[in-house]
SENUNU-78199 format. One record per residue (C-alpha): residue in one letter; x, y, z. Coordinates in steps of 0.05 Angstrom, whole numbers, padded with zeros to 5 digits, always signed. Each point is the difference from the previous one (the first is absolute). Example, Ala and Ser with C-alpha at 12.3 -4.5 7.8 and 13.67 -1.06 7.14 Angstrom:
REM residues 2
A+00246-00090+00156/S+00027+00069-00013/
END
This chain:
REM residues 330
M-00013-00492+00305/R-00073-00022-00004/R-00021+00060+00042/L+00035+00047-00049/L-00027-00034-00063/W-00069+00032+00000/P+00023+00072+00016/A+00054-00006-00054/L-00051-00025-00050/V-00049+00056+00016/L+00055+00053-00005/A+00021-00028-00068/L-00072+00003-00025/V-00007+00072+00024/V+00064+00022-00034/V-00015-00033-00068/Y-00075+00016+00000/P+00002+00062-00046/L+00048-00035-00047/V-00044-00061-00009/L-00068+00036+00001/S+00021+00058-00044/T-00065+00032-00023/P-00011+00072+00024/F-00061-00019+00041/E+00038-00057+00036/Q+00060+00044+00015/R-00044+00056+00026/L-00039-00050+00042/G+00064-00026+00031/A+00024+00071+00015/L-00066+00017+00034/V+00003-00063+00043/L+00069+00020+00025/L-00021+00073+00010/Y-00060-00017+00043/A+00041-00053+00036/I+00047+00056+00022/A-00059+00042+00026/A-00032-00060+00035/S+00066-00021+00031/A+00009+00071+00027/W-00071-00001+00029/N+00015-00069+00030/I+00051+00031+00048/V-00053+00038+00038/G-00063-00038-00019/G+00027-00071+00003/Y+00056-00001+00051/A-00028+00055+00046/G-00074-00017-00011/Q-00018+00073-00014/V-00047-00004-00059/S+00011+00065-00037/V-00049+00017-00056/G+00034+00067-00013/H+00066-00022-00028/V-00020+00031-00066/V+00023+00066+00031/F+00072-00024-00002/F-00009-00032-00068/G-00025+00067-00025/C+00058+00038+00032/G+00050-00041-00039/A-00040+00007-00065/Y-00009+00076+00007/A+00072+00011+00021/A+00026-00037-00062/M-00045+00039-00047/G+00007+00065+00038/V+00076+00006-00006/Y-00007-00006-00075/A-00061+00045-00008/H+00027+00057+00043/F+00076-00007-00004/A+00011-00040-00064/L+00040-00051+00039/S+00000-00075-00009/P-00060-00034+00034/L+00051-00046+00032/L+00021+00057+00045/G-00071+00002+00027/I+00009-00067+00035/P+00041+00026+00059/A-00045+00061+00004/G-00062-00045+00003/I+00032-00043+00054/V+00015+00061+00043/V-00070+00029-00007/S-00033-00068+00012/V+00041-00014+00062/A-00015+00070+00026/I-00075-00009-00012/A+00002-00069+00033/A+00034+00030+00061/V-00052+00055+00005/I-00063-00042-00009/G+00029-00062+00033/V+00006+00031+00069/P-00075+00010+00010/T-00028-00056-00044/L+00045-00056+00027/R-00031+00012+00069/L-00063-00030-00030/S-00008-00074-00012/G-00041-00046-00044/H-00052+00030-00047/Y+00008+00069+00034/F+00071+00004-00027/S-00024-00023-00069/M-00055+00053-00002/A+00049+00054+00021/T+00047-00018-00057/I-00057+00002-00050/A-00019+00069+00024/V+00072+00025-00008/A+00004-00030-00071/E-00064+00034-00022/L+00022+00066+00031/V+00066-00002-00037/R-00035-00018-00066/L-00046+00060+00007/I+00057+00047+00016/V+00041-00024-00060/T-00061+00005-00046/N-00009+00073+00018/T+00074+00019-00003/D+00021+00031-00066/Y+00074-00010+00014/L-00012-00075+00000/G-00041+00002-00064/G-00068+00001+00033/G-00048-00051-00028/V+00041-00007-00064/G+00064-00022+00034/L+00072+00003-00022/S+00035-00032-00060/G+00070-00025-00010/P+00046+00008-00060/T-00036-00017-00065/V+00067-00016-00034/P+00057-00029+00042/R+00059+00048+00004/N+00046-00053+00028/V-00002-00067+00035/F-00010+00033+00068/D-00070+00022-00020/L-00019-00074+00003/S-00048+00010-00057/F+00001-00063-00042/I-00045-00024-00057/S+00006-00073+00021/A-00020-00028+00068/L+00062-00044+00002/P+00047+00052+00033/Y-00055+00015+00051/Y-00007-00074+00016/Y+00073-00008+00020/L+00001+00067+00035/F-00060-00019+00042/L+00029-00069+00013/T+00063+00033+00028/V-00041+00047+00045/L-00043-00058+00023/A+00061-00040+00019/I+00026+00059+00041/T-00068+00008+00033/L-00003-00073+00019/L+00071+00003+00028/I-00018+00060+00043/T-00063-00036+00023/R+00039-00063+00017/W+00052+00040+00038/M-00055+00036+00038/A-00038-00065+00015/N+00062-00034+00029/S+00021+00061+00041/R-00024+00020+00069/M-00049+00046-00034/G-00033-00059-00036/F-00007-00040+00065/Y-00031+00061+00033/L-00049+00010-00057/R-00023-00072+00001/A-00010+00004+00076/I-00040+00065-00009/R-00042-00032-00054/D-00017-00060+00045/S-00015+00043+00062/E+00023+00071+00008/R-00019+00001+00073/A+00042-00061+00014/A+00058+00028-00040/R-00002+00065+00039/S+00000-00038+00066/L+00064-00035-00022/G+00034+00067-00015/A-00010+00006-00075/P-00002+00073-00023/A-00064-00010-00039/R-00014+00071-00024/R+00072+00013-00021/I+00006-00066-00037/K-00067+00007-00036/L+00019+00070-00021/A+00067-00023-00027/A-00034-00056-00039/F-00051+00049-00027/M+00054+00048-00024/L+00041-00056-00032/S-00062-00026-00035/A-00017+00070-00024/G+00069+00011-00030/L-00001-00065-00039/T-00072+00012-00024/S+00020+00067-00028/V+00054-00035-00042/A-00055-00044-00030/G-00041+00063-00016/A+00059+00034-00034/L+00013-00062-00043/Y-00073-00003-00019/A-00001+00073-00022/M+00064-00009-00041/M-00027-00061-00035/F-00066+00032-00019/G+00028+00070-00010/F-00052+00039+00040/V-00037+00003+00065/D-00068+00030+00020/P-00041-00003+00064/E-00036-00063-00022/S+00060-00041-00024/G+00046+00024+00055/L-00045+00011+00060/G-00063-00042-00013/I-00021-00040+00061/L-00007-00062-00045/I+00077-00003-00003/S+00003-00009+00075/V-00053-00054-00002/K+00036-00036-00056/I+00066+00001+00038/L-00034-00024+00064/I-00035-00058-00035/M+00064-00023-00035/A+00036-00006+00067/A-00059-00034+00034/L-00013-00047-00059/G+00071-00025-00003/G+00013+00002+00075/A+00008+00063+00042/G+00059-00004+00047/L+00038-00048-00047/L+00059+00023-00041/F-00025-00026-00067/G-00075+00006+00015/P-00009+00067-00037/L+00036-00027-00061/V-00046-00061-00003/G-00061+00046+00006/A+00026+00045-00056/V+00013-00059-00045/I-00074-00020+00008/L-00036+00066+00003/V+00035+00043-00053/P-00009-00050-00058/L-00072-00011+00022/E-00014+00074-00003/E+00038+00014-00065/I-00030-00059-00037/S-00071+00017+00022/N+00010+00072-00021/N+00025-00021-00069/L-00058-00048-00009/L-00055+00046+00024/G+00029+00068-00018/G-00039+00059+00027/K-00060-00045+00016/G+00037-00030+00060/A+00016+00064+00036/G-00040-00018+00062/L+00021-00073-00002/T+00065+00016+00036/F-00037+00020+00063/V-00042-00063-00002/V+00062-00044-00007/Y+00037+00036+00056/G-00060-00007+00046/A-00008-00074-00016/I+00074-00012+00014/I-00004+00035+00067/V-00060-00042+00021/L+00033-00065-00023/I+00065+00015+00035/A-00034+00020+00065/R-00046-00061-00001/F+00044-00057-00024/Q+00074+00018+00003/P+00018+00061+00044/G+00074-00019-00004/G+00002+00005-00076/I+00019-00048-00055/L+00073-00007+00020/T-00021-00022+00070/L-00046-00052-00031/I+00057-00026-00043/N+00048-00004+00059/R-00052-00036+00041/T-00013-00050-00056/W+00074-00015-00008/A+00007-00009+00075/R-00057-00051+00000/R+00031-00038-00058/G+00064-00006+00040/K-00040-00032+00057/T-00041-00051-00039/P-00026-00062+00037/G+00045-00043-00043/A+00062+00038+00021/S-00022-00004+00073/A-00011-00075-00006/A+00069-00009-00032/V+00032+00038+00057/G-00038-00042+00051/A+00021-00065-00035/T+00073+00022+00001/H-00002+00009+00076/A-00041-00063+00012/P+00034-00055+00040/
END
């Protein structure tokens, strides 16, 4: 019961958050935390569990966003129908680019994903069908509930919470399956994993495709919440960096690590933007860079790893050890 107390308390706080803190800014902030937690959890599958640090996941984020807005702009359909289309396109792109790029390792893989992301952004910017540099817009006035166009952030909050729960369940299932064990072995040492018979390339590609599909869902939800997408908001490289830092800050390779990172980073960014306005446009890059340096230098495992380590030490205090020794003393 004591083990279930804290998770139950956290879940209760998450559910009642928008009802207790009911200002528009607070509800929007909570929705954004959940939205980016979805994207960071999706990245965590390939970046955390497999150890393949992708900096080009914004491609899949943009696929979902453009698919959601595209089905409305060109076919007058509900943006909700763009979610499966975005998943299909994202998984297909992941399969195409994953075969050559996943042969690389370390920073070579990261640089390859950056190149792919910038190439896609340039192509979209110069494609009139996708709105060019202006982008695509969603319905200005909601025709029905399936347009997911709400004035308040409250419906988005609970929608994003539901999608995040599904994403975490999928991640948990994957982590406890044979695929998850293979991925952790590949992350620790791909050569050793191969020598033991692990199909490294196939498993990494499957993780990359699964991660791409879930990331596209986050992109579609983002576009539906804001009602538009353009090359900067949907395909800007800063989105990939933000997702990566959230997972690393909370704890890459841990189920709730990306959520912890989103809870810290999103409010920090939103509050600083509100306080500084347009004057703090370049501050985001400074903050991201500082966080990367601090994580790499002091806590590579992330905040959740530090918390788990602290709790483990508290359970093995000298006093407890002495008590155990006294119990067994003759």
